[in-house]
TIMAR-786647 format. One record per residue (C-alpha): residue in one letter; x, y, z. Coordinates in pm, whole numbers, padded with zeros to 5 digits, always signed. Example, Ala and Ser with C-alpha at 12.3 -4.5 7.8 and 13.67 -1.06 7.14 Angstrom:
BEGIN
A+01230-00450+00780 S+01367-00106+00714 
//
This chain:
BEGIN
X+01222-03259-07371 X+00844-03257-07417 X+00801-03350-07049 X+01015-03051-06944 X+00811-02825-07169 X+00488-02952-07010 X+00623-02865-06666 X+00707-02514-06783 X+00360-02468-06934 X+00208-02567-06599 X+00435-02314-06430 X+00321-02051-06679 X-00046-02125-06603 X+00023-02098-06230 X+00195-01763-06288 X-00109-01640-06482 X-00345-01748-06203 X-00138-01559-05947 X-00144-01247-06161 X-00519-01267-06205 X-00561-01243-05827 X-00373-00914-05812 X-00572-00589-05779 X-00470+00134-06607 X-00483+00475-06689 X-00228+00460-06971 X-00350+00375-07318 X-00397+00001-07372 X-00353-00203-07691 X-00546-00525-07751 X-00258-00656-07965 X-00012-00608-07680 X+00208-00886-07819 X+00255-00667-08130 X+00370-00366-07922 X+00663-00509-07723 X+00839-00184-07627 X+00512-00045-07489 X+00468-00350-07265 X+00813-00422-07123 X+01152-00250-07172 X+01314-00594-07141 X+01160-00686-07478 X+01398-00448-07655 X+01607-00660-07893 X+01407-00978-07836 X+01328-01078-08195 X+01468-01286-08477 X+01669-01043-08687 X+01894-00737-08689 X+01640-00458-08639 X+01264-00422-08597 X+01007-00152-08678 X+00661-00161-08517 X+00357+00061-08582 X+00024+00034-08396 X-00307+00218-08437 X-00618+00186-08221 X-00957+00359-08237 X-01199+00307-07950 X-01573+00386-07911 X-01620+00570-08241 X-01981+00444-08234 X-02045+00652-07921 X-01799+00943-07949 X-01846+00989-08326 X-01569+01217-08459 X-01383+01228-08126 X-01306+00869-08027 X-01009+00750-07827 X-00724+00730-08080 X-00387+00575-08001 X-00085+00571-08232 X+00240+00401-08129 X+00566+00332-08309 X+00901+00185-08213 X+01239+00089-08355 X+01488-00144-08189 X+01801-00338-08281 X+02040-00584-08121 X+02418-00634-08116 X+02631-00928-08016 X+02848-00824-07720 X+02981-01161-07604 X+02948-01519-07715 X+02577-01590-07688 X+02496-01252-07524 X+02341-00944-07682 X+02272-00579-07612 X+01963-00405-07744 X+01877-00042-07816 X+01532+00096-07883 X+01325+00410-07923 X+00948+00422-07884 X+00675+00687-07905 X+00305+00684-07825 X+00029+00941-07864 X-00333+00906-07764 X-00612+01161-07772 X-00983+01189-07701 X-01270+01433-07681 X-01386+01759-07830 X-01109+01944-07644 X-00852+01708-07801 X-00702+01598-07470 X-00376+01425-07567 X-00082+01245-07411 X+00254+01193-07581 X+00543+00978-07460 X+00886+00922-07614 X+01141+00682-07464 X+01499+00577-07526 X+01583+00234-07392 X+01841-00039-07369 X+01854-00405-07274 X+02102-00682-07206 X+02025-01042-07310 X+02220-01293-07101 X+02232-01652-07223 X+02170-01894-06934 X+02229-02217-07124 X+02248-02354-07478 X+02467-02258-07771 X+02445-02129-08126 X+02404-02486-08250 X+02154-02598-07986 X+01779-02609-08030 X+01734-02549-07656 X+01827-02208-07516 X+01736-01988-07220 X+01786-01615-07179 X+01738-01361-06901 X+01684-01003-07019 X+01695-00678-06826 X+01582-00352-06980 X+01517+00012-06893 X+01373+00322-07061 X+01419+00691-06992 X+01190+00934-07163 X+00976+01242-07165 X+00599+01283-07158 X+00362+01566-07233 X-00008+01622-07173 X-00221+01896-07319 X-00551+01995-07474 X-00705+02273-07682 X-00831+02534-07435 X-01004+02716-07721 X-01250+02429-07764 X-01364+02445-07401 X-01626+02682-07262 X-01723+02778-06909 X-02035+02912-06738 X-01931+03280-06771 X-01913+03238-07150 X-02272+03124-07190 X-02501+03403-07313 X-02843+03334-07162 X-03025+03594-07375 X-02902+03447-07704 X-02870+03088-07576 X-02521+03044-07720 X-02159+03025-07611 X-01935+03330-07659 X-01591+03169-07691 X-01423+03511-07712 X-01541+03631-07371 X-01357+03599-07042 X-01406+03245-06900 X-01362+03376-06547 X-01116+03099-06462 X-00775+03164-06308 X-00536+02950-06511 X-00270+02984-06778 X-00431+02869-07103 X-00090+02836-07274 X+00043+02596-07009 X+00128+02237-07104 X+00245+01958-06878 X+00591+01808-06952 X+00759+01548-06734 X+01043+01294-06719 X+00958+00924-06713 X+01143+00606-06617 X+01054+00239-06683 X+01233-00090-06609 X+01164-00459-06666 X+01279-00821-06666 X+01208-01107-06908 X+01296-01476-06903 X+01240-01700-07202 X+01330-02050-07312 X+01321-02220-07651 X+01304-02597-07683 X+01255-02619-08059 X+01175-02390-08351 X+00804-02394-08255 X+00820-02458-07882 X+00887-02176-07634 X+00778-02007-07312 X+00840-01659-07167 X+00752-01470-06849 X+00816-01101-06785 X+00738-00813-06553 X+00791-00438-06568 X+00731-00117-06378 X+00638+00204-06558 X+00646+00566-06431 X+00872+00462-06145 X+00936+00827-06060 X+00559+00906-06043 X+00592+01242-06225 X+00372+01542-06158 X+00104+01574-06430 X-00088+01876-06302 X-00171+02163-06539 X-00210+02395-06240 X+00117+02328-06059 X-00036+02105-05794 X+00248+01888-05658 X+00004+01625-05532 X-00124+01541-05882 X+00104+01247-05962 X+00097+00995-06244 X+00044+00654-06084 X+00323+00405-06135 X+00209+00102-06336 X+00306-00263-06303 X+00273-00505-06595 X+00304-00883-06600 X+00321-01058-06937 X+00364-01423-07025 X+00314-01656-07319 X+00472-01916-07541 X+00420-02144-07838 X+00278-02496-07831 X+00315-02705-08151 X+00045-02947-08263 X+00178-03047-08604 X+00469-02938-08822 X+00246-02663-08967 X+00011-02572-08680 X+00086-02424-08339 X-00084-02218-08067 X+00057-01894-07926 X-00115-01824-07591 X-00037-01505-07402 X-00154-01278-07123 X-00084-00920-07014 X-00202-00805-06672 X-00153-00451-06548 X-00246-00230-06257 X-00219+00148-06227 X-00353+00317-05917 X-00711+00193-05873 X-00729+00061-06230 X-00684-00302-06334 X-00671-00459-06679 X-00608-00810-06810 X-00600-00935-07170 X-00565-01309-07230 X-00616-01563-07506 X-00422-01704-07798 X-00365-01717-08172 X-00345-02032-08381 X-00062-02013-08634 X-00052-02205-08962 X+00260-02191-09181 X+00340-02330-09524 X+00700-02412-09422 X+00834-02288-09755 X+01166-02112-09810 X+00976-01783-09840 X+00751-01847-09544 X+00389-01734-09538 X+00184-01786-09223 X-00158-01686-09096 X-00277-01643-08739 X-00628-01621-08600 X-00747-01613-08244 X-00987-01500-07975 X-00898-01298-07666 X-01079-01171-07362 X-01034-00842-07180 X-01120-00792-06815 X-01119-00465-06619 X-01251-00326-06294 X-01559-00106-06308 X-01533-00057-05933 X-01219-00099-05725 X-01340-00439-05600 X-01531-00555-05907 X-01357-00710-06208 X-01573-00796-06508 X-01527-00909-06868 X-01581-00608-07091 X-01469-00722-07438 X-01402-01019-07663 X-01126-00956-07915 X-01107-01128-08255 X-00772-01120-08435 X-00627-01207-08776 X-00258-01176-08865 X-00074-01232-09193 X+00299-01307-09199 X+00483-01268-09529 X+00854-01340-09488 X+00971-01062-09254 X+00645-00862-09257 X+00365-00904-09006 X+00021-00741-09061 X-00237-00764-08781 X-00598-00654-08742 X-00830-00696-08445 X-01175-00589-08332 X-01304-00555-07977 X-01666-00663-07930 X-01810-00504-07615 X-01975-00756-07382 X-02022-00536-07073 X-02326-00319-06990 X-02187-00059-07233 X-02294-00289-07517 X-02647-00143-07498 X-02506+00203-07575 X-02253+00118-07846 X-02429-00186-07998 X-02126-00398-07897 X-01900-00194-08127 X-01576-00142-07936 X-01228-00086-08078 X-01061-00134-08414 X-00686-00195-08412 X-00407-00239-08668 X-00045-00345-08628 X+00252-00361-08865 X+00590-00518-08788 X+00894-00540-09011 X+01207-00729-08902 X+01529-00701-09100 X+01738-01010-09165 X+02030-01086-08937 X+02357-00993-09110 X+02565-01272-08957 X+02501-01643-08994 X+02466-01712-08624 X+02123-01846-08532 X+01914-01589-08345 X+01730-01744-08051 X+01399-01571-07972 X+01038-01679-07918 X+00745-01580-08136 X+00503-01327-07985 
//
């Protein structure tokens, strides 16, 4: 069994290497493993329990942008139902809002999604199980900003050296217009469990498959790039109390590329009311130019698990050339996950993320 697991880990590493050779405008979370419905619709219902609530908050570059940093708030709820022996169906709802700048430019997305978890082998009594999951999301998005906080050349009073926000900006656009669009995402996920603390998973998803129009001026050529995401990870046990949870998320959207990779060590007390702590280091790589990919941040994480609660905190330390401007102070991020207990006595088979 351990030999088979080693082969799958090698396959996982090969998959990661292939992804890293591939050439994101959506908001990105450093704790991507704590925001499953934002990463892949096929992760709906993939958890140990009856239902799950997730909340994420991220604040980026407050050291540079002061009171107007990039702020991202995400939340999701999903649940699973047994539909056949060993198979499940999942349902989930997710929302995300991010904003930035003096003009409060903001983007909001809300999605309804579903998934089907097909058991490939194993049983309710087996320690070894494999599942293939397919998922999809249909939702709505909106983009907007506060026109009243913008000013244009015609509004600048040269004599008094100030901006007259009440004067005519001289621009031909509808200041009350907002951009609303439909959105569609789909994904696949395969995972296998070999023991309580030994697992591997590989997934891929496509977001904004319909490439909606996001223009405020009615320009049909202003499309939202579709985004591809590859995610993979697993759990490798060292002792009965200590294991490693490596993971990677790679994404591309138009000319933009992003990759977050690393791992968390997990130590558990193995008591009836389980308490566990995780700590890890992650790296983030992005492209500054279309052909240049560089490391731009190191991410330090700490996570506390108390029974069915999971509290996470992380901090991005800037390591790119921007470090001279922000003194290496990047992003601060929080995550909260609550999973309700399964109502039936059948063992739920899912990996840890």
